N, C-alpha and C positions, 0 to 999 in steps of 0.2 A: 222463235222455234228453238227448242232445247238442243245444246251441242252434244255430239256423240263423243264420249270419253275415249282416249287412245287406249288400245288394248296392249297387252304384253307382247303379243305376236307382232304387232306393228312396230313396237320399239325395237325388238330384236331384229326385225327386217331392216329397219332404218340403220342400225349399227352395222349390219352385215354389208349393206350397200356402201357405207362409209369405208369399211375395211377394204372392199373391192376397189374403191376409188384410190385409197392409199396404195394398194398393191399395184394398180395400174400406173400411178405416178412414180413409184419407187422402182418397180420391176418391169414396167411397160407390158404388163400382162395382168388382165383382170381375173384370170383363173387362180384361185387361192389355194395352191398346193401347200404353202407355208405362210405363216403370219409374219411379215417382215418387221412389224412394230413390237413384237413380243421381246425380241432380243434387245431392241433399243430400250424398252421399259425396264428390263432386267438390269442392263448396264447402268441406267440412271439410278435405280434403287441401290445397287451395289456402291456406286460412287457416293451417294448421300450417306450410307452407313459408314464408309471408310472416312469420310470427312468428319462425321460426328465423333468417331473414335479418336481421330487425330486431335480434335479440339479438346476432348476429354483428357487425353494424355498431356497436352500442354498445360491444362489446368492443374492436374495432379503435380507435375514437375514444378510449376510455379508456386504451389502451396508448400511443397517439401523443400525446395531450394529457391527461395525468393531472391531476387536481385533487384534492388531498388535503383533509384537514380542517384545514389551517393548519400552521404550524411547530411543531416539538417545543419543549417548555419548556426553559429554561436553554440556549439555543443562540444563536449569532450568525447572523443571516439577512441576505441581500442581495436587494433587489428586482430581479428579472430585467430589467424594463423601465426602471426609474428609476435603478438603481444605488445607491439609498439603503440605508444599513446600520442595522440595529437589533439590540437584544438582546431576545429573547423570554423573558419571565420572569413569575413570579407565578401565583397561582391565585385568581380567574380570570386568564387570560393578558393581559399588557400588553406593548406594544412601547416600548423606550427608544431613540429616535433617537441615533445617535452619529456621529462624524466620520470615523473611520478604523479600521483593524483594530487598531492599537495601543491606541486608546481602548477598543475593544470587549473585547479580551482582558484588559486591566487592570481594567475595570469588572466583568467576570464574576468575576475572581479576588477583587476586593474584596467582592462580594456573597456569594461562597462563604465567605470568611473571616468576614464578619459573621454568616452563618448558623451556622457552626461555633462561634463565640463564644457565640451565643445558646443553643446546645444544650450548652454546656459542653465542647466538644470541642477546645479549644485555639485558637490564633491562626494556625496555619499553613494557608494556603489551598492549594488543589490546584495542583500543578505541571503539570497536563495542558495541552497546547497546544490551544486551541479553534480548530477550522477552521470557516470560514463555510459556510453552506448557502444556495445560490442558489434562491429560490422565486419564483413568479409574484406580481406585485403584486396580482392578484385575490385570492390567498389571504390577503393582509394586510388587505384591506378589512374594515371592521367591527370590527377589533381596536383597543381604546383605545391611544392613543399619549401618552407622557409628554413632559416637556420635553427638548430636546436636551441630552445629557450627554457629557462627555469632554474631550479635548484638541484644540481646533480647529486648532492649528498643528502637530499631530503629523505624523510621516512618512507619506507616501502608499504606502510600500513597506516591508514586513518581508521581507527577502530570504531565499530558500532558499539552500542551499549553491551551487547552480548560478548564482545571481544575484549572487554576491559577487566582488569583484575579487581580484587577487593581492596579495601582501605588498609590492608596490612603491609607494613614495611619493617625491615629489620636490618641491622648491621652486625656482623658476627666476626669474632676473632677465633682462630684455631691455632693452638700451640702444638708444635711437634714435641713429643715426649720420647726421650732416649733413655731407656732404663739402664744403660751401661754407664751413664754419667753419675757423678756424686750428686748433682742436682739434675734430675731427669728432665726438668722443664727449662734448663738453661741451654736452649738450642737456638737462640736468636729471636728475631722479630717474628710475630705471628703473621699468618696469612689472613687477609680481611676480605669479606664477601658481603655485598649488599643483596638482600632478598626482597622481591616484590610479589605481593599476592600470596604469601605463605603464612599460615596461621598456626602451624605446629612448630614451636620453637623449643620444646623440651621443658624440663622442670623449671619452675620459677624460683628465683632466689628467695629463700625464706626470711621471715622477719628477724630471726635470730642468726642470720648468716651474713657474711660480707666477703668481698674480694679485696685483696691488697695488690694493687697494680702499679708497676713501674712503667712510665711512659717514655717516649722518645725524647721529651724535653728534660729528661733526667730528674723528674719529680715523681713522688710516690703519692698515690691516692687510695683512699678507702672508699669502696663502692658498697652501698648498703641501702636498706629500705628505711623509709621514714613514715611517720604518721600522716594521714591525709591533712592537707592544708588548702584553704580556699585560694591562696595565692599561687599554688602549684597545680590546681585543677586535680585531675586524676593521676598525676605523677606520684609514684610511690618509691622512686629510686633516685638517689643523688650520688655525686662524687665529692669528696672533700679532701683537700690536700693535707698530707701528713708530713710533719718534719720528723724523720726517723732519728734525728739527733736529740729530740726532745724526750728525755727520759720519763717525764711525767705522763706524756701522751702514750708512748709505747708501753709503759708499765701498766697504765690504766686499761688499755685495750689489748694487752698481751700480744703485741706486734713483734714479729721477727722477720729479718730479711729473707730467711729461707722460705717464707710463706708467699713471697712475691711472685707475680706472674707478669709477663710482658703484655702491654696493651698498645694497640695502634692509636694514633691520633684521631683517626676517623671514628673509631668506637668511643674514645674518651670524650671527644668534643660533642658527641651526640647525647651524652648523659648530662642532665642539668647539674650545674655546679652549686655547691653549698659553700659556706664560709669555711676556711681552714680549721681543722680540729686543733684547738688549743684551750688551755685553762682560762676560765673567765677571771676578770679582775674583780675582786671583792674588797671594797674599802673597809678598813677597820677589822680585817680578819684577825682572830685571836683575842679580841676584846670581848668582855662579857655582854650578853644580850640583855636588854632591859625588860624582856617579856617572857623568857623561858628559863628562868632560874639558873641552873648550872651550865646550860649550853652556851657556847660562845659563837661569835660571828664567824661564819665559814664552816660550822659543824654540819654534819649530815645525820639525819635520823630517819627511821622507818615508821610507818603506821599501816594498819590494816585498811585495805580498800575493798569495798563490796564488789565481788565479782572479778577483781583483777589482781588479787594477791597483795604483794607488798607495794606500798607507795613510798617513793623517796622524796625527802624534803631537805632543803638547804636553809640554814639560818642566815638571814641577811639583815643589814642595819634597819631596813624599813619593815621587816616582817619575814614570814616564812613563805617559801615558794616550792611547789611540787615540780619536780624535774624528772627527766628520763633517767633510768638506771645508769646509762653510760656517762651522763654529765655528772651525776652524783659521785660515781667512782673517780672521775677526773678531778673533782673538787677535793675529795678525800686525799688523793695522791699529792695534790698541789699544796694543800694546807696541812699536811703532816698528820692526817688521821688514818694512816694505813695500818696501824697496830690495833689489835682487838676487834671486837665485833661492833657493828653499827648499832647504836642504842635504838630501842623501839619505844615509842610513845603511843598511848591510847588517844583516840580523837579528842577525848575530854581534856587531856593534858594540855593541849594547845588550842582549844576551841576559842579562847579569847585573844590569841595572838593575831596581830594584823597579817593580812595576806599581801605578799609582794609580787612584783612582776618585773624585776630588774634584769634577770638573766634571759637572754634569747636562746631558747632551748628547742625551737622547732626543727633545726637541722641536725640534731643529734640522734643517734640510733635510740629507738625506744627501749631496747635492752642491750646488754653486752653481747656483741655479735661474735660468732665463731667464724674464724677465717677459713675459707674453703680453698685449699691448695689446688694447683693446676694439674697434678699428676693424674687424678681420677676424673677431673672435669676440665679437660683442655679447651673446651669450646665455651665461649661466653657470648651471648647475644642480647642486644637491646631491641625490644619489640615496640612498635608504634602502631596504634590503632585508634579508631573513633568509637566512642560509646554514646548512647542516647539517641534521641530523635528530635528533629526540629531545632528549636532554640536551646534545647537541653544538650545538644551534641557537644562533646568535649574530647580532648585527646586523652589517651591512656598510654603511659609508658611503663614497661615491665622489663625486668632483668631476668635472663634465663641462663642456666648452666647445664652442661651435659658432657658425655663422653664422645659424641659424634655430632656432625653437622645435622641441622634440622632436615626432615624429610618433606617431600612434596605433599600436597593436600590429599592425594590418593594413596599415600603411604609409601610410594616408591622413592628411591634415592634421587637426589638432585645432581645435575652435572653443570656446574656454573661455567660461564664463558669467561675467558681471560679478558681483562681490561688493561689497555696499554697506556693510557694517559690519565693524569690526575684531573680532578674536578677543579672548579674555581677556588675552592678552599685551600688548595695546595696539598691536601692530604690524599695520598694515592691509595686506592683499593686494588686488590689483586684480581677479583672476579665478581661476576654479577649473575644472578639467576632470576628469571621470571618464566612462568609456563610459556612454552613456545606457541606462537600464533596469537599472543595476547599483547596488550599495551596498556598504558595508563595515561589519563588526561587529568591533570591535577593543578591545583593552586598550592604553591609552596607556602606552608603556614608556619608561623612561629607560635601561634596561640589560636584559640577558637575565634578570636576577633578577625583573623585574616583567612578564615576558611574559604571565603568567597572573594577575597580582594588581593591575595598574594600573587606573585608572578605565575604566569601560566606556562606549563610545560607539557609536551607530549614525550613520554618515556617509552622507548622501544624495548623489545625483548632482548636486545643486545646491550642494554644498559646505557644507551646514549639518550640524553635529554635534548629535545628541540624546543627552543624558546618561541613563544607566540606573543607578539607585542601587546595585544589588547583583546578585549572581549569581542569586538566586531570582527577581527581577523579570525578568531576562534570560531565564530559563527559561520564565516565563509568556508572554513575548512570542515565544517560539520562536527566540531569538537565542543558540543554542548554537554550539559550534565556533568560538569567537572567536579572531582572529588578533592578533598584536602590531602596533603602529604607533608611529611616533616621537612622543614627547610634545611635542617642540619644534615639529613641524609641526602636530600637533593643536591646539596653543595658538594657531595662526594662523587657524583656522577659526571663523566666528561660531557662537555657541551658539544652538541651537534650544530647543524646550520640553523640560523634564525629563519623562521617561517613568516616572511613578510612580503608584501606586494612588490616592493622595490627590487629585492633580490630575485624575485620570480620573473622579472623582465630582463634579466641578463641573458645575452645570447652567446653562443660558442661555435667555433668551427668544428671541434671534435672534443669528446670527453670520454675518458676511459672509465667505464662503469664496471662494477662487480658482475660476475656471471649471474645469469638469471634475468628474467623479465620483470624488472622492478615496476615497470608501468602496469603490467597486468596484475601483479600481486597487489599493487596499490588500488587498482580498480576493484578488485574483488573485496578488498577490505574497506572500501570507502563507506563512510557513514557520517 
């Protein structure tokens, strides 16, 4: 027999009976003047809504201001508010206060190495570069702290590639000129400044120019340009000692003491040294030559040279040799050919004469130089840079002169920082300049062969160089992609702390640091 479906009226009647029963139970009255469960339902709904809003609020606060359970173990942490730097280590966790990012990375590597040695896993620590994690100081509260550990005077910046300077280095002397003096440049020793990352050094010393410099060792030097030589690379400037009592030399080069300028040992030692300027020894000078008729041994003559004007030749026992003009003039002065004009021969006149190579002429000026006095050019700078790519890279040395100190790369004036102590060379500089917020990571190189093998240094924008003992330590510090730098100029910079794992494990009761959060600045510059 088919069932009869429930009607809508029956359902409504059933619900009405249920509400009367609820009213009878709650109010002891089945007459429903008011629905007692409506208020209860509304209160329940309101409670659910309020709870949902509360949970949503906690979620938003947690996302905007999260608070974790503390730093991860074996990490470098920096307090967000204080800037203090720590190493989180151990189980249970402890915090080791440290002074800078260099100390933190080295200390982490030392601990990893000790752990591996204890487990019999060798002595090589991890080469992974540890990046600092900035956390709220509240998360560090309650975690035990050990004694401060590390290198207190370490660098405040471990530069990324973007924070490093170019390969340009220079050392400059500036002479004070006093026009009220008989010799305006006779005002004492010059001030010496080392520049890093500056490529605008002023006018380059010309091929027909030279500087006559009096050094602190009481010797006089002629600084001049020379022709390219494979043994010198791209170096085109040298210094040669001059004996101002040697009349043959001073007369040949027209040298006078009034042309001298004072030069610091720092600048002088940075310039490659040539042999002292002196007359060459010519055996048999004054005797007739067997191959050039009337000319004698030691005579000088001229000939036409295609594209280069006059070419100077010296008659020697074994043949004729072409020499620079300066050497030819020195030979004339020495062997009493100073009177009259230099004879000129056509190439055909000595075509059959043997060619000689007795005189070492590479270090002599190509032409007779004009001495540039210090009155108008009181600033002299030696610039060092790298030219070429890959295996063709080589050093380039240039000499620059001017009336004022070089300007920054953006054209603004520079404000060097004073330097208080000498470098390992013993020669003291007065100041140092590098663009603020920059640094250099270099191999000190004496030639292209040591571009990647020379001593490793981190040079700060204060002019302090920090030694790094080896490539592995440099990798731990994040100091990869190192550039070459001139060893002579590096030796002028004062030494800072050595960045090594042994010193990074030194502990202290208290250390007076310079003002500022060195740890935080190191963390920001880590790379």
